[in-house]
C-alpha positions in Angstrom: 0.0 0.0 0.0 1.6 3.4 -1.0 2.0 6.1 1.4 -0.7 8.3 -0.2 -3.3 5.5 -0.3 -2.7 4.7 3.4 -3.1 8.3 4.4 -6.3 8.3 2.4 -7.6 5.3 4.5 -6.5 6.8 7.8 -8.5 9.8 7.3 -11.5 7.8 6.0 -11.3 5.4 8.9 -11.3 8.6 11.4 -15.1 8.5 10.6 -15.7 4.9 11.8 -16.3 3.7 15.2 -13.4 2.5 17.1 -15.4 -0.5 18.4 -16.0 -1.6 14.6 -12.4 -1.4 13.8 -11.6 -3.3 17.1 -14.4 -6.0 15.9 -12.7 -6.3 12.4 -9.2 -7.0 14.1 -10.8 -9.4 16.7 -12.1 -11.7 13.8 -8.4 -12.4 12.9 -6.8 -12.5 16.4 -6.7 -16.3 17.2 -5.0 -17.2 14.1 -2.6 -14.2 14.1 -1.7 -13.6 17.8 1.7 -11.8 16.9 0.4 -9.4 14.3 -3.1 -8.6 15.3 -3.2 -6.2 18.5 -6.6 -5.4 20.2 -5.5 -2.8 22.8 -4.5 0.9 22.1 -6.0 4.1 21.1 -8.0 4.5 17.8 -4.9 5.7 15.9 -3.0 2.5 16.9 -5.9 0.2 16.1 -6.1 2.1 12.4 -2.4 1.4 11.9 -2.6 -2.1 12.9 -5.6 -2.7 10.6 -3.6 -1.3 7.6 -0.6 -3.4 8.6 -2.8 -6.3 8.6 -4.0 -5.4 5.1 -0.4 -5.2 3.9 0.5 -8.5 5.4 -2.4 -10.1 3.6 -4.2 -11.0 6.9 -7.2 -8.9 6.3 -8.5 -7.9 2.7 -8.7 -4.3 1.6 -12.2 -5.2 0.5 -13.1 -5.7 4.2 -11.7 -2.3 5.1 -13.6 -0.7 2.3 -16.8 -2.4 3.6 -16.1 -0.9 7.1 -15.9 2.5 5.6 -18.9 2.0 3.4 -20.9 1.0 6.5 -20.1 3.9 8.3 -20.9 6.2 5.5 -24.1 4.6 4.7 -25.6 4.2 8.2 -26.2 6.8 11.0 -25.3 10.4 11.4 -28.0 11.2 8.9 -31.0 12.9 7.9 -33.3 10.4 6.2 -36.5 11.1 4.2 -38.9 8.6 3.2 -41.0 8.5 0.1 -43.6 6.1 -1.3 -44.5 5.4 -4.8 -47.6 6.6 -6.2 -48.7 3.5 -8.1 -47.5 -0.1 -9.1 -46.1 1.3 -12.5 -43.5 3.3 -10.3 -42.8 0.3 -8.2 -42.2 -2.0 -11.2 -40.0 0.9 -12.7 -37.9 1.3 -9.6 -37.6 -2.6 -9.1 -35.3 -2.9 -12.3 -32.0 -1.6 -10.8 -30.2 -2.2 -14.0 -32.6 0.2 -15.9 -32.5 2.7 -12.9 -28.7 2.8 -13.2 -28.5 3.2 -17.0 -31.2 5.9 -16.8 -29.2 8.1 -14.2 -25.3 7.3 -14.7 -23.4 6.6 -17.9 -21.8 3.0 -18.1 -18.4 4.6 -18.4 -18.9 6.4 -15.0 -20.2 3.3 -13.3 -17.1 1.3 -14.5 -15.2 3.3 -12.1 -17.3 2.4 -9.1 -17.0 2.1 -6.0 -15.2 5.4 -5.3 -13.9 6.2 -1.8 -13.0 9.8 -2.0 -11.6 11.7 1.1 -12.8 14.9 -0.3 -14.9 15.7 -3.3 -14.3 18.8 -5.3 -17.8 19.0 -6.3 -20.8 16.6 -6.8 -19.5 13.3 -7.9 -21.2 9.9 -8.6 -19.7 7.5 -6.1 -21.3 4.0 -6.4 -24.4 2.1 -7.6 -25.3 -1.2 -6.1 -27.9 -3.7 -7.3 -29.2 -5.8 -5.6 -28.4 -3.9 -2.3 -27.0 -6.1 0.5 -28.4 -9.2 -1.2 -32.0 -8.1 -1.3 -33.6 -8.4 -4.6 -35.2 -5.5 -6.3 -33.4 -3.1 -4.1 -30.5 -0.7 -5.0 -28.3 2.0 -3.5 -27.0 5.2 -5.3 -24.1 7.0 -3.5 -23.1 10.5 -4.3 -20.2 12.6 -3.0 -20.4 16.2 -2.5 -19.0 19.1 -0.4 -20.4 21.9 1.8 -18.4 25.3 2.2 -19.1 27.9 4.8 -17.1 30.9 5.9 -17.0 31.8 9.4 -15.7 34.8 11.3 -12.0 34.2 12.5 -10.9 37.4 13.9 -12.2 40.9 14.1 -10.2 44.2 14.8 -11.3 47.9 15.1 -8.9 50.6 14.1 -9.9 53.7 16.4 -7.6 56.0 14.5 -9.4 55.7 11.2 -12.6 54.3 12.6 -12.8 51.3 10.6 -13.6 47.5 11.5 -11.7 44.6 9.8 -13.2 41.1 9.9 -11.2 38.1 8.9 -13.2 34.9 7.8 -11.8 31.5 7.1 -13.5 28.8 4.8 -14.6 25.5 6.3 -15.4 22.6 4.2 -17.3 19.4 5.0 -17.6 16.2 3.0 -21.2 15.4 2.1 -22.6 11.8 1.3 -25.9 11.4 -0.3 -27.5 8.2 -0.8 -30.7 7.3 -2.5 -31.9 3.7 -1.8 -34.9 1.7 -2.9 -35.5 -0.6 -0.3 -37.4 -3.9 0.3 -40.5 -2.2 1.8 -41.0 -0.1 -1.5 -39.8 2.9 -0.4 -37.5 5.4 -1.7 -35.0 7.0 0.8 -32.9 10.1 0.6 -30.3 9.9 3.2 -27.9 13.2 3.8 -24.9 13.0 6.0 -24.9 15.4 9.0 -22.3 18.3 9.5 -21.8 20.8 12.3 -23.4 23.6 10.3 -26.8 22.2 8.7 -30.1 24.2 8.4 -33.2 23.7 6.9 -32.0 25.7 3.7 -29.1 23.8 3.4 -30.9 20.5 3.5 -33.3 22.0 1.1 -30.8 22.8 -1.2 -29.0 19.3 -1.0 -32.4 17.7 -1.7 -33.1 19.8 -4.7 -29.6 18.9 -6.2 -30.3 15.0 -5.5 -33.8 15.3 -7.2 -32.4 17.1 -10.3 -29.5 14.6 -10.6 -31.5 11.4 -10.5 -34.0 13.2 -12.7 -31.4 13.6 -15.4 -33.4 15.7 -17.8 -36.5 13.3 -17.7 -34.7 9.9 -18.4 -34.2 8.9 -14.6 -36.4 9.1 -11.5 -39.0 11.9 -11.5 -39.7 12.3 -7.7 -42.2 15.1 -8.5 -44.6 12.8 -10.3 -43.6 9.3 -9.1 -43.5 9.4 -5.4 -45.0 11.4 -2.4 -43.6 11.9 1.2 -44.4 9.0 3.5 -46.4 10.6 6.4 -44.9 9.4 9.7 -47.9 11.1 11.8 -49.5 7.7 12.7 -46.0 6.1 13.8 -45.4 9.3 16.0 -48.7 9.2 17.6 -48.7 5.4 18.1 -45.3 5.7 19.7 -46.6 8.3 22.3 -49.8 6.6 23.1 -48.3 3.2 23.5 -44.9 4.2 25.4 -46.0 2.8 28.9 -47.0 -0.5 27.3 -43.4 -0.4 25.5 -41.4 1.0 28.3 -38.8 -1.9 27.9 -38.4 -1.1 24.2 -38.0 2.6 24.3 -38.4 6.0 26.4 -39.5 9.2 25.2 -37.2 12.3 25.2 -39.2 14.9 23.7 -42.4 15.6 21.6 -43.7 18.4 19.5 -47.3 18.9 19.9 -49.9 20.6 17.3 -53.3 21.8 18.9 -56.6 21.9 16.9 -56.0 25.7 16.0 -52.5 24.9 14.9 -50.6 26.2 18.0 -47.6 24.3 18.7 -45.9 23.4 22.0 -42.5 21.6 22.7 -42.2 19.2 25.8 -38.9 17.7 26.6 -37.0 16.0 29.6 -34.1 18.1 31.1 -32.6 14.9 32.4 -31.7 12.8 29.3 -31.8 9.8 31.4 -35.7 10.1 32.4 -38.6 9.3 30.4 -40.7 12.2 29.2 -44.0 10.9 30.9 -42.2 10.2 34.1 -43.3 13.5 35.3 -46.9 13.9 36.1 -47.2 17.6 34.9 -45.6 16.8 31.7 -47.9 13.7 31.2 -51.0 15.7 32.0 -49.9 18.6 29.5 -49.7 16.0 26.7 -53.2 14.3 27.5 -54.7 17.8 27.6 -53.3 18.4 24.1 -54.8 15.1 22.9 -58.1 15.6 24.5 -58.4 18.9 22.7 -58.1 17.7 19.6 -54.3 18.0 19.2 -51.7 15.6 18.1 -48.0 14.9 18.1 -46.2 15.9 14.8 -42.7 15.1 15.9 -40.9 13.1 18.6 -37.6 11.9 20.0 -37.3 8.6 21.3 -34.6 6.2 22.7 -34.8 2.7 21.7 -33.2 0.4 24.4 -30.6 -2.1 23.6 -31.9 -4.0 26.8 -35.2 -4.5 25.1 -33.9 -5.2 21.5 -33.2 -9.0 21.6 -29.5 -8.1 21.0 -30.2 -6.2 17.8 -28.8 -2.8 19.1 -25.4 -2.5 20.7 -26.3 0.3 22.9 -29.3 2.4 23.5 -30.1 4.6 20.1 -31.8 7.9 19.9 -33.9 8.7 17.0 -35.8 11.8 16.1 -39.0 11.5 13.8 -40.9 14.2 12.2 -38.6 17.2 13.0 -39.3 19.8 10.3 -40.7 17.3 7.7 -43.5 14.7 8.4 -41.4 12.0 6.3 -37.9 12.7 8.1 -36.0 11.0 10.7 -32.7 11.9 12.1 -30.1 9.2 13.5 -27.5 11.4 15.2 -25.1 8.6 15.9 -22.9 6.1 13.5 -24.9 2.6 13.7 -24.4 -0.7 12.2 -26.4 -2.0 9.4 -28.7 -4.3 11.6 -29.4 -1.3 13.9 -30.8 0.6 11.2 -32.8 -2.4 9.9 -34.1 -2.5 13.7 -35.2 1.1 13.7 -37.2 0.9 10.4 -38.8 -2.2 11.5 -40.2 -0.3 14.7 -41.2 2.7 12.5 -43.2 0.2 10.4 -44.8 -1.5 13.4 -46.0 1.9 15.0 -47.1 3.1 11.6 
């Protein structure tokens, strides 16, 4: 492995959870006790992992899979859409035709790409079937976000002029478009430290335009509609006591019959929203008055997941858009499947 390639992997692996790197190394420990080390900080484990690749103990493909999972699961805004009719389902089921309608074969021939920093919008991968599921596919795009922030400010009293210095911050963006086994279209946008509704709207607009491809690809304006998660949100709220071993409530957005809004949350993140009687009564009053919840934050409990969650997992549902969820932490593929299954159960 060249020095430049190794440095690229070191940077890409920085976004991977240390526990996942440890888990991959542990798979090969028993037969390679002298070469595989499981103790040390994250930097040490990353270097040990790349040394194992150079030694032929671990394949480069496995490292790439680790990075892909980190890019594709968690720390994301996720928007769900449903097809308007069966003709759209039939169209989207054919991943080969979808790929041909959006991305030129000469571009796809260079997939997959694992880029440290995209200079602009860039197709990165198309997989069909996705993770072995028939009639499903995943499209990946790299992009970047640029923001100017104030770095310094000085005032010259002699000439009464103010001087402000700005610095540019760039963040790597990962966009995913997935057609899943539930026959839903998902748009996933990686989170950064300076997101806003405006920037998310711009990203969605760019994704829609790109996959539309001048009319040959996916026409989201006429082929899909946002998946309304209102029932899911209210069912999670109404059934929280019966499911207290599965999840706890962290906060709720309420909408009354006259479209007035209220936001109720726990100050203590370790407590449940309904553990306080005054909060419980306020929520019940909204519901009795014809109100409803239109957003909720929930913590799914690892102890109640039958081993599917490695640790408790917080999910925000319905914030700013009724078809949107936010998963603030990096997670594993099976943990995302668990979240989607729970959303389906309460919908």
